[in-house]
N, C-alpha and C positions, 0 to 999 in steps of 0.2 A: 401470503406474506410469510417470509421466513422468520422463525423465532430463534435467533442465534445468541447464545450466552457469551458476551464479550468479557465477562469478569475474569476469565482465566486466560485471556489473550496475552501473549508475550510479545509486546511491541518492540520493534527494532528499527533503528535509524541507520542509514548508510554510514559506513566508516568514514567516508569522505565528507560527511556533513560537518560543518564547523560548529564550535560551541557557542558562537554568537547568534545563533538562530538563523533566520532567513527562510527561504522557500524549501522546506524539508517535508518529506512524508515519512510515516512510520508504517511498517508492515508487520502483521501477525500471521505467521504461517503454521501455527500449532493447533489450529481449530479444525475439527473433523469436516473434511470435504470443501472447505472454503479458505480463501485468503482474504484477510481484512486489511484495508488501507485507510489511513486517516492523516489529517494535517497535524504536524507536530505542534503547531502553535495553538491548536484547538483540540486538546485531548478529549474533551467532553462533547465535541461537535459531531457532525455526521460522519458515518463510516461507509465506505464502498466495500461491497462484498463481491468477490470473483469466485467462480468455481475453480477448482485446482487446474483443470485443463485450460480454462480461459486465461488464468493468470500466466501460465507457462507460455501460451501463445502471445500474450501481450508483451511479456519480457523478451521473448525471442524476436519479436518484431522491432522493439526498441533497440535491442543489441545490434541488429543488422541494419539499422538506420533506414528501414523501408517505411517508416511512419512519417508523414509530413506534419510536423508540429510547429506552430508559431509560438515563439516565446516573447513575452512582453516585459 
C-alpha cells in the first residue's frame, strides 16, 4: 500500500464548476509521481490516486470522447 502524504496537496476544481456545488471533483497534481482526485463535497473522504502516466491517458481518453460513460 502506498503511503502518500496528502497534507500538502493543492486541490483544484475545474473553472467551469459552479459555486452552488453539484457533481464536482478536485484534482491535486503537485504530489510527486501521482495525481490525486477527490469528491469536492467530501474533502475528508476517499481519494483516488493515479500514476502520472495513467492520469494523462485517462484525460486524453475523456477529451477524445472514446470512453463510453453513463451519466445518471
